[in-house]
C-alpha positions as CSV (number, residue, x, y, z in Angstrom):
1,M,0.0,0.0,0.0
2,S,1.1,3.6,-0.4
3,D,2.9,5.4,2.4
4,P,1.3,8.5,4.1
5,G,3.3,10.9,1.9
6,S,2.3,9.4,-1.4
7,P,-0.1,11.3,-3.7
8,S,-3.8,10.6,-3.6
9,T,-4.9,8.1,-6.2
10,I,-7.2,8.8,-9.2
11,A,-8.7,6.8,-12.0
12,A,-11.0,7.7,-14.8
13,F,-12.6,6.2,-18.0
14,T,-13.8,9.4,-19.8
15,M,-12.9,8.6,-23.4
16,Y,-16.1,6.6,-24.0
17,S,-18.2,7.8,-21.2
18,R,-21.9,8.4,-21.7
19,P,-24.9,8.7,-19.3
20,E,-26.1,5.3,-20.3
21,L,-22.8,3.7,-19.4
22,V,-22.2,5.2,-15.9
23,D,-23.3,2.1,-14.0
24,S,-21.4,-0.3,-16.3
25,H,-18.2,1.8,-15.9
26,D,-18.7,1.8,-12.1
27,R,-19.1,-1.9,-12.0
28,Y,-16.1,-2.4,-14.3
29,W,-14.0,-0.2,-12.0
30,A,-15.2,-2.0,-8.9
31,L,-13.9,-5.3,-10.4
32,I,-10.5,-3.8,-11.3
33,R,-10.2,-2.1,-7.9
34,A,-10.9,-5.2,-5.9
35,R,-8.1,-7.0,-7.8
36,L,-5.7,-4.2,-7.2
37,L,-6.5,-4.0,-3.5
38,A,-6.0,-7.8,-3.3
39,S,-2.6,-7.3,-4.9
40,G,-1.6,-4.7,-2.3
41,F,-2.1,-1.6,-4.4
42,D,-4.1,1.5,-3.5
43,A,-6.9,2.5,-5.8
44,P,-9.6,5.1,-5.5
45,E,-13.1,4.0,-4.5
46,R,-14.7,5.9,-7.3
47,L,-13.9,7.0,-10.8
48,S,-13.3,10.7,-11.4
49,Q,-15.4,10.9,-14.5
50,D,-15.9,14.7,-14.3
51,A,-12.2,15.5,-14.0
52,E,-10.4,17.3,-16.9
53,E,-8.6,14.6,-18.9
54,F,-5.2,16.2,-19.1
55,E,-5.2,16.7,-15.3
56,V,-6.0,13.1,-14.9
57,W,-3.3,11.9,-17.4
58,N,-0.6,14.0,-15.7
59,D,-1.6,13.3,-12.1
60,P,1.3,11.7,-10.2
61,G,-1.3,9.5,-8.4
62,L,-2.9,8.2,-11.6
63,V,-3.8,4.5,-11.2
64,L,-5.6,4.0,-14.4
65,S,-7.0,6.0,-17.3
66,Q,-7.5,5.8,-21.0
67,T,-5.9,8.3,-23.4
68,C,-5.7,8.7,-27.2
69,G,-2.8,7.8,-29.3
70,M,-2.0,11.3,-30.5
71,P,-1.8,12.9,-27.0
72,Y,0.4,9.9,-26.0
73,R,2.8,10.5,-28.9
74,L,2.8,14.3,-28.4
75,W,2.9,14.8,-24.7
76,L,2.5,11.7,-22.5
77,H,5.2,9.4,-23.9
78,G,8.0,9.1,-21.3
79,R,5.8,10.5,-18.6
80,V,3.3,7.7,-18.2
81,A,3.5,4.0,-18.6
82,L,1.4,2.0,-21.0
83,V,-0.7,-0.7,-19.3
84,G,-2.3,-2.3,-22.3
85,T,-5.0,-1.6,-24.9
86,P,-8.6,-2.7,-24.5
87,D,-9.9,-4.7,-27.5
88,Y,-13.4,-3.5,-28.6
89,G,-13.7,-6.2,-31.4
90,L,-14.1,-3.7,-34.2
91,E,-14.7,-5.1,-37.6
92,G,-11.7,-4.7,-40.0
93,C,-9.2,-4.2,-37.2
94,P,-6.6,-6.3,-35.5
95,A,-7.1,-6.9,-31.7
96,G,-6.6,-3.6,-29.9
97,Y,-6.7,-1.5,-33.0
98,Y,-9.4,0.8,-34.2
99,R,-10.3,2.9,-37.2
100,S,-12.4,5.9,-38.0
101,A,-15.6,6.2,-40.0
102,F,-16.1,9.2,-42.3
103,V,-19.7,9.9,-41.7
104,V,-21.9,12.0,-44.0
105,R,-25.6,12.6,-44.3
106,G,-27.6,9.8,-45.7
107,D,-29.1,11.9,-48.4
108,D,-25.7,13.2,-49.6
109,A,-25.1,11.7,-53.0
110,R,-21.3,12.0,-53.0
111,T,-19.5,8.7,-52.8
112,E,-15.8,9.6,-52.8
113,L,-13.8,11.4,-50.1
114,A,-12.2,13.7,-52.6
115,E,-15.6,15.0,-53.5
116,F,-15.8,16.6,-50.0
117,K,-12.6,18.7,-50.5
118,D,-14.4,22.0,-50.2
119,S,-17.0,20.9,-47.7
120,V,-17.2,21.7,-44.0
121,F,-15.3,19.1,-41.9
122,A,-16.4,18.7,-38.2
123,Y,-13.7,17.5,-35.8
124,N,-13.4,17.1,-32.1
125,Q,-9.8,18.2,-31.4
126,T,-6.7,18.8,-33.4
127,F,-4.9,16.4,-31.1
128,S,-7.3,13.5,-31.7
129,Q,-5.9,10.5,-33.6
130,S,-9.4,9.4,-34.8
131,G,-10.9,12.7,-35.4
132,Y,-8.0,14.6,-36.9
133,A,-4.8,12.7,-37.5
134,A,-6.4,9.7,-39.1
135,P,-8.6,11.6,-41.5
136,F,-5.6,13.9,-42.4
137,A,-3.6,10.9,-43.3
138,Q,-6.5,9.6,-45.4
139,A,-7.1,12.8,-47.3
140,L,-3.4,13.6,-48.0
141,P,-3.0,11.1,-50.8
142,H,-6.0,12.7,-52.5
143,G,-4.0,16.0,-52.5
144,F,-6.0,18.0,-50.0
145,W,-6.9,18.8,-46.4
146,F,-10.2,20.3,-45.4
147,E,-9.9,24.1,-45.4
148,N,-13.4,24.6,-44.0
149,R,-13.4,23.1,-40.5
150,L,-15.8,23.2,-37.6
151,H,-14.3,22.5,-34.1
152,T,-16.9,20.7,-32.0
153,E,-14.8,19.3,-29.0
154,Q,-16.5,15.9,-29.1
155,H,-17.2,13.1,-31.6
156,L,-20.8,13.2,-30.5
157,E,-21.1,16.9,-31.4
158,S,-19.2,16.3,-34.7
159,A,-21.8,13.7,-35.7
160,R,-24.6,16.0,-34.6
161,A,-23.2,18.9,-36.6
162,V,-23.3,16.7,-39.7
163,S,-26.8,15.5,-39.1
164,E,-28.0,19.1,-38.6
165,G,-26.3,20.4,-41.7
166,R,-23.8,22.6,-39.9
167,A,-21.0,20.3,-41.3
168,D,-20.9,17.9,-44.2
169,I,-18.5,15.3,-43.0
170,A,-16.8,14.1,-39.8
171,S,-14.4,11.4,-38.8
172,L,-15.5,9.3,-35.8
173,D,-13.6,6.6,-34.1
174,G,-15.3,3.2,-34.5
175,V,-16.2,2.8,-30.8
176,S,-17.7,6.3,-30.6
177,W,-19.7,5.7,-33.8
178,R,-21.0,2.4,-32.5
179,L,-22.2,4.2,-29.3
180,I,-23.8,7.0,-31.3
181,Q,-25.6,4.5,-33.4
182,A,-26.8,2.7,-30.2
183,Y,-28.1,5.8,-28.3
184,E,-28.6,8.8,-30.7
185,P,-31.7,8.8,-32.9
186,F,-30.1,11.3,-35.2
187,A,-27.6,8.6,-36.3
188,E,-30.3,7.3,-38.6
189,K,-29.7,10.4,-40.8
190,L,-26.0,9.5,-41.3
191,R,-24.1,6.9,-43.3
192,V,-20.5,5.8,-43.5
193,L,-18.7,7.1,-46.6
194,S,-15.5,5.2,-45.9
195,W,-13.1,4.1,-43.2
196,T,-9.6,5.1,-42.3
197,V,-6.6,2.8,-42.0
198,P,-6.5,1.0,-38.6
199,T,-4.1,2.3,-35.9
200,P,-3.4,1.2,-32.3
201,G,-6.5,1.9,-30.2
202,L,-6.9,4.1,-27.1
203,P,-4.4,2.7,-24.5
204,Y,-4.8,2.4,-20.7
205,I,-2.1,4.3,-18.9
206,T,-0.8,4.6,-15.3
207,A,1.7,6.9,-13.6
208,D,3.8,4.1,-12.0
209,Q,5.7,1.7,-14.3
210,S,6.2,-0.7,-11.5
211,K,2.5,-1.4,-11.3
212,V,1.9,-2.1,-15.0
213,A,1.9,-5.9,-14.7
214,A,-0.5,-5.9,-11.7
215,I,-2.9,-3.4,-13.4
216,F,-2.9,-5.4,-16.7
217,D,-3.8,-8.5,-14.8
218,A,-6.5,-6.7,-12.8
219,V,-8.0,-5.3,-16.0
220,S,-7.9,-8.6,-17.8
221,G,-9.5,-10.4,-14.9
222,A,-12.2,-7.7,-14.5
223,I,-13.1,-7.9,-18.2
224,D,-13.4,-11.7,-17.9
225,S,-15.7,-11.2,-14.8
226,L,-18.0,-8.6,-16.4
227,V,-21.6,-9.7,-16.6
228,D,-22.7,-10.1,-20.2
229,A,-24.8,-6.9,-20.2
230,D,-21.9,-4.8,-19.1
231,R,-19.5,-6.4,-21.4
232,K,-21.9,-5.8,-24.3
233,S,-22.6,-2.1,-23.3
234,L,-18.9,-1.3,-22.9
235,G,-18.0,-3.3,-25.9
236,L,-15.0,-4.9,-24.2
237,G,-13.6,-8.2,-25.4
238,G,-10.2,-8.2,-23.6
239,I,-7.0,-6.3,-23.2
240,V,-3.8,-6.7,-25.3
241,R,-0.3,-5.5,-25.3
242,I,0.7,-3.2,-28.1
243,P,4.4,-2.0,-28.0
244,E,4.9,1.8,-27.5
245,E,6.9,1.7,-30.8
246,E,3.7,1.0,-32.7
247,Y,2.0,4.1,-31.2
248,L,5.0,6.3,-31.8
249,A,5.2,5.1,-35.5
250,V,1.9,6.7,-36.3
251,Q,2.4,10.1,-38.0
252,N,1.1,13.3,-36.6
253,P,-0.2,16.0,-39.0
254,P,2.4,18.8,-39.5
255,A,2.0,21.6,-36.9
256,S,1.0,24.0,-39.7
257,F,-2.2,21.9,-40.2
258,Q,-3.1,21.8,-36.5
């Protein structure tokens, strides 16, 4: 257990949080926490789902959280330890990998990405692998990047902007798109134009390298112990180890495009 002078612990799973998933995430964390406590490690009783993500990722007391590949490459590599990558069983992707769906309105007759060159592209953040880096890499071979862009802060809001006509196209990571389809009625107005190339998925991280093995085992055991309803709602099929080199090998858009 931690000594009295150690920092307070924190954990959060905010990347795919939704009101409908609060209870499932809480039960998932309870299973992880029980295994960590049994191994002699401190862990917070509750998830800090309302905490700002960068504060969580950089907290010296971080037990477990999930980040995106691009922030990991840009800022977190060397400061946090990779625990493993949850596998969401996404079609067309190796275990632990994911890809992004270019979504457009269902009544938009265009069929090729290049036809959207002059359209409004909605994106969550410039530091998002799925919402910005992946579509940038996909558009570049076609000789363009979207000049007309709408910053929405969240995949959900990017999808909503397209459905409402405030944007024409967005890039949503496969898990987010799956959740939007499950819970948002406006998803019926959208269709997938194409998919980006798969890249390593959103990894779990911790502040303490010495705890990686124990946390990986705790997560793996927790996923195996999830009731079927929670496993289905969270989309979790397991956890895999993807080397950090595979994350670092993914290219970032040049700073001039961010």
